Every structure is written in structure tokens, then in C-alpha cells.
C-alpha positions in Angstrom: -7.4 27.6 -14.4 -6.3 24.0 -13.9 -3.0 23.5 -12.1 -0.6 20.8 -13.2 0.6 19.0 -10.1 1.0 15.5 -11.3 3.2 12.9 -9.8 5.1 12.4 -13.0 6.8 15.8 -12.6 8.4 14.7 -9.4 9.4 11.3 -10.9 11.1 13.0 -13.9 13.1 15.2 -11.6 14.3 12.3 -9.5 13.1 13.6 -6.1 10.5 11.1 -5.4 11.9 8.7 -2.7 9.5 5.8 -3.3 8.0 3.8 -6.1 4.2 3.5 -6.6 4.0 -0.2 -6.4 0.3 -0.1 -5.7 -0.3 1.5 -9.1 1.4 -1.2 -11.0 -0.4 -4.4 -10.1 1.0 -7.7 -11.2 -1.4 -9.5 -13.5 -0.1 -12.9 -12.2 -1.1 -11.8 -8.7 -4.5 -10.7 -9.9 -5.1 -14.1 -11.5 -4.0 -15.9 -8.4 -6.4 -13.8 -6.2 -9.3 -14.4 -8.6 -8.7 -18.2 -8.5 -8.0 -18.7 -4.8 -9.9 -15.9 -3.0 -13.0 -18.1 -2.7 -11.0 -20.8 -1.0 -9.4 -18.3 1.4 -12.8 -17.0 2.3 -14.1 -20.5 2.9 -11.1 -21.2 5.2 -11.7 -18.0 7.0 -15.3 -18.9 7.8 -14.2 -22.3 9.0 -11.1 -21.5 11.0 -11.3 -17.7 11.7 -8.1 -16.8 9.9 -8.4 -13.6 7.9 -8.7 -14.3 4.2 -6.4 -11.4 3.5 -3.6 -13.1 5.5 -4.1 -16.5 3.8 -4.1 -15.0 0.3 -1.1 -12.7 1.0 0.9 -15.7 2.5 -0.1 -17.8 -0.5 1.0 -15.1 -3.0 4.3 -14.5 -1.2 5.2 -18.1 -0.3 4.3 -19.6 -3.7 5.3 -16.7 -6.0 1.6 -16.4 -7.0 1.6 -20.1 -7.7 4.7 -20.2 -9.9 7.3 -21.7 -7.5 8.5 -25.3 -8.0 7.0 -26.3 -4.7 3.6 -24.9 -5.7 3.6 -26.3 -9.2 4.9 -29.7 -8.5 3.7 -30.4 -5.0 0.7 -28.0 -4.6 2.3 -26.5 -1.5 1.4 -22.8 -1.5 2.6 -21.9 2.0 6.0 -23.4 2.2 5.0 -25.6 5.1 7.8 -28.0 6.1 7.2 -31.6 7.1 7.9 -31.5 10.9 7.6 -34.6 13.0 3.9 -34.9 12.9 3.5 -35.0 9.1 2.5 -38.4 7.7 1.7 -37.3 4.1 3.7 -37.2 0.9 7.1 -35.4 1.2 9.4 -33.6 -1.2 12.9 -32.1 -0.7 14.2 -28.7 -1.6 17.1 -26.4 -0.6 15.8 -23.7 1.7 17.3 -22.5 4.9 19.4 -25.7 4.7 20.0 -28.1 1.9 17.5 -30.8 1.1 14.8 -29.7 3.6 11.6 -31.7 3.8 8.4 -30.0 2.6 4.8 -31.3 2.6 3.2 -32.3 -0.7 -0.5 -32.3 -1.5 -2.8 -33.9 -3.9 -4.5 -30.6 -4.8 -4.1 -26.9 -3.9 -7.3 -26.9 -1.7 -5.5 -29.4 0.5 -2.6 -27.0 1.0 -5.0 -24.3 2.1 -6.8 -26.6 4.5 -3.5 -27.8 6.0 -2.3 -24.2 6.3 -5.4 -23.4 8.4 -5.0 -26.5 10.6 -1.3 -25.8 11.0 -2.1 -22.3 12.4 -5.0 -23.3 14.6 -3.4 -26.4 16.2 0.0 -24.9 16.9 0.2 -23.3 20.4 2.6 -20.6 19.3 0.0 -19.1 17.0 -2.9 -19.3 19.5 -2.7 -15.6 20.5 -3.5 -14.5 17.0 -7.0 -15.8 17.3 -7.7 -13.1 20.0 -7.3 -10.5 17.3 -10.2 -9.1 15.3 -10.8 -10.6 11.9 -10.1 -7.3 10.2 -6.8 -6.7 12.0 -4.6 -7.9 9.2 -1.7 -5.8 10.4 -1.8 -7.5 13.8 -1.9 -10.9 12.2 1.0 -10.1 9.9 3.2 -8.9 12.7 2.0 -11.7 15.0 3.0 -14.4 12.4 6.5 -12.9 12.2 6.7 -12.6 16.0 5.7 -16.3 16.4 8.4 -17.4 14.0 6.4 -18.3 10.9 9.2 -17.0 8.6 12.8 -16.0 9.1 12.6 -13.0 6.8 12.8 -9.9 8.9 10.6 -8.0 6.6 7.9 -10.7 6.4 5.2 -8.8 8.2 5.7 -5.7 6.1 5.7 -7.7 2.9 2.4 -9.3 3.8 0.9 -5.9 4.7 2.1 -4.4 1.5 0.5 -7.1 -0.6 -2.8 -6.9 1.3 -3.0 -3.1 0.8 -1.7 -3.0 -2.8 -4.3 -5.6 -3.9 -7.0 -4.6 -1.4 -7.2 -8.1 0.0 -8.7 -6.7 3.3 -12.0 -6.5 1.5 -12.4 -10.3 1.8 -12.1 -10.2 5.6 -15.5 -8.6 6.0 -17.1 -11.8 4.6 -16.2 -13.6 7.8 -18.1 -11.3 10.0 -21.5 -11.8 11.5 -24.4 -9.7 9.9 -24.3 -7.4 12.9 -20.6 -6.9 12.6 -20.9 -6.3 8.9 -23.6 -3.7 9.4 -21.5 -1.9 12.0 -18.5 -1.8 9.7 -20.6 -0.6 6.8 -21.9 2.3 8.9 -18.4 3.2 10.0 -17.0 3.1 6.5 -19.7 5.4 5.3 -18.6 8.0 7.8 -14.8 7.2 7.4 -14.3 5.5 4.0 -10.5 6.0 4.2 -10.4 3.3 6.9 -10.9 0.6 4.3 -7.9 1.7 2.2 -5.8 4.4 3.9 -3.4 6.5 1.8 0.3 5.7 1.7 2.2 8.7 3.1 5.4 9.6 1.3 8.2 12.0 2.1 9.8 14.4 -0.3 11.5 17.8 0.2 11.3 17.1 3.9 7.5 17.2 3.7 4.8 14.5 4.1 2.4 14.2 1.1 -0.1 11.8 -0.4 -1.0 10.9 -4.0 -4.7 11.6 -4.8 -6.8 8.6 -5.8 -10.1 8.5 -7.7 -12.9 10.0 -5.6 -10.7 11.9 -3.2 -11.8 15.3 -2.0 -10.1 17.8 0.3 -12.7 17.0 3.0 -12.1 13.2 2.8 -8.3 13.7 3.0 -8.8 16.2 5.8 -10.9 13.7 7.7 -8.3 10.9 7.2 -5.4 12.9 8.5 -7.3 15.1 11.0 -6.4 18.3 9.2 -8.8 21.0 8.3 -9.6 20.7 4.6 -9.3 24.4 4.2 -5.7 24.1 5.5 -5.0 21.5 2.9 -6.2 23.9 0.2 -3.9 26.6 1.7 -0.9 24.3 2.1 -1.0 23.4 -1.6 -1.7 26.9 -2.9 -5.0 25.9 -4.4 -8.5 27.3 -4.2 -11.5 25.6 -2.5 -13.3 25.1 -5.9 -10.3 23.0 -7.2 -11.4 19.4 -8.0 -8.7 16.9 -7.1 -7.6 14.5 -9.8 -5.9 11.1 -9.5 -2.1 11.7 -9.4 -2.2 15.1 -7.8 0.3 15.7 -5.0 -1.2 17.0 -1.8 1.2 18.1 1.0 0.0 17.6 4.6 1.7 20.6 6.0 2.8 24.0 4.9 5.5 24.0 2.2 9.0 25.4 2.6 10.1 28.9 1.8 12.8 27.6 -0.4 14.0 24.3 -2.0 16.2 21.9 -0.1 19.8 21.4 -1.2 21.1 20.6 -3.8 18.2 22.2 -5.8 19.2 25.8 -6.5 17.7 26.4 -9.9 15.1 25.0 -12.3 14.9 25.3 -16.0 11.2 25.4 -17.1 10.0 22.5 -19.2 7.0 22.2 -21.5 3.7 22.1 -19.7 5.0 23.4 -16.4 3.5 26.3 -14.4 4.7 28.2 -11.4 2.3 26.1 -9.3 3.5 22.8 -10.6 7.2 23.8 -10.0 6.3 24.9 -6.5 4.7 21.5 -5.8 7.7 19.6 -7.3 10.1 21.2 -4.9 7.7 21.8 -2.0 8.1 25.6 -2.1 5.3 28.0 -1.2 4.1 29.6 -4.4 4.4 33.2 -3.2 8.0 32.6 -2.2 8.8 31.2 -5.6 7.5 34.4 -7.2 9.3 36.5 -4.7 12.7 34.8 -5.1 12.5 35.4 -8.9 11.1 38.9 -8.6 8.1 38.1 -10.6 4.5 39.3 -10.3 1.8 36.8 -9.8 -0.6 38.5 -12.1 1.9 39.1 -14.9 4.5 36.3 -15.2 3.8 33.1 -17.1 6.9 30.8 -17.3 8.2 29.9 -20.7 10.2 26.8 -21.8 13.9 27.5 -21.1 13.3 30.1 -18.4 15.7 29.7 -15.4 14.1 30.1 -12.0 15.8 30.4 -8.6 14.7 27.8 -6.0 16.8 29.1 -3.1 
């Protein structure tokens, strides 16, 4: 019997604390990536700046190429004039009124200048000691070095890179030996290329299943026995995970957290799906409601105790 443990159940009940931004990709972002990824990779090979970082900064700073600065001046990185700039200038209100920004003849020039700006500035020099694939280190380093005043700048870059899988472009800057080594590693640990986002609901950590996930792969990623994952989620070892399934990473609670005291059964729900929604162990849900596992099937309108 297939169990219904879809994410939509939790969303409808309003107990999911986060949005699934990664599942709703912006078509404008996709178009930008398709157009400028080759340039970012070219710059990476020339200047050793991760293509993922360059693309994420371009997306963020230019609004995926839609900002006035990007459209009118081809400046995709919000780079200001500074004393050394001898090229064309434009003026926009930013941190202060009428600030001077660099203007370029074409977008490619903006990408080239961005690379030169990072490589020639002493305050960014430490970043080039990081591995090409360490996009998190680069993002945090850029913020630390003062590239942007936004406190969440590093996290915003990392989110864009992971949501749009930009890290895939970074491997193109490796040597053949490094690429082979990474390929072998990813065969053993495929989750390293795109780790799961961990969410919290009902006081419990959980992940949302993606295409191709198995209990063994999830167990390897989180260093948990796959058999324990099966047990934690009241499933059986033959169950085939499907995209959207909720998988808790630790044993569920004996009762629901406040303020959830009762649940009125809706169409399509099962005792298992309800136990997943509230993070309650299945046997405890049956016990609280004095129901027998082998006999009771919830019907629409039934009222179940959760505490």
C-alpha cells in the first residue's frame, strides 16, 4: 500500500516554516544563466574565479539583467567608478544620491572588468587561495571583504547557486586530473554535488525527497542508517521514495506540539500521512485514538486526537 506523505499536506495545514524556493525557478533567471554561463566559464578559466560566483553575482546585482544599470550601461555587477576608473560613467542613487557607476560598451566588458576588479584588488586576494569548487567560501569571503553592504549577501549568493545548481559550472575550470577525482568522489557520494536543504517542523529535522533519492542515499548524506530512516518514518524497506515525500531525520514525537490538539480527516488522508504531517509516531497516533492498526481506516470528517 502506498502511503501519502506529500509536502502539500503540511503546506495546507500551515505548519511548514519555509518556502520551497528551489522548486519554483524563475524563468528570467534561467534565461540569464543560459545566455551568460559561457562567459562566466570563460572568465573562470582565465582568472580562476568560480563561474557559479560570477553568475550568482550577475543575477543578484543586475536583477537577472533587468536593472536600469544593466540595461542602459551593461553594468551587471554594480561596480562603482572608484578613483582608477577612466571609462564611461553614469550616475544612480544607491547607498548615497548620485553615485558614480561604471558603464560598458557591451556585457562581456562588464564580466571582464568584474574579474579584473577582483583579481587586482588586495582585499580580495585571500579568496584565490580557496578551491574553485568552494562557492560557499567565496560567497562568505566576498561579504567579509566588503563587496556589498547587505548583511545577507553571502547567503543570497549561496541560495542562488544552490537553487539553480550553478556549482555545476565550476568543474569546467578544473584540470583533467581534478575533474576525474571529483567524478569518482561524486559517484560514491552524489549528494555532495547538490546537498538537500534541511527544514524544521514539529521540532524535527526533515528533508524533501527529490527525483532519484533512496533511503540509502539519504542515509549516506546524513550519516544515518537507512534502516533507521525507514523506522523513523513508519515505512517499510520496500517503499520507493517519490519526489515530495517528507523524510524525518530522527524519531518522531509521541504527540503533536501545541497548539495542535485535534485533526479533522480530509479527503485522501491516511493515518500515516497525518502522522507525518504532525511528526507523530504512527503507533502513538493509533493508541491516542484507541484504534487498531489492522482495523481502522480514517474517513473524511473523523476527528482524531493529536495530544
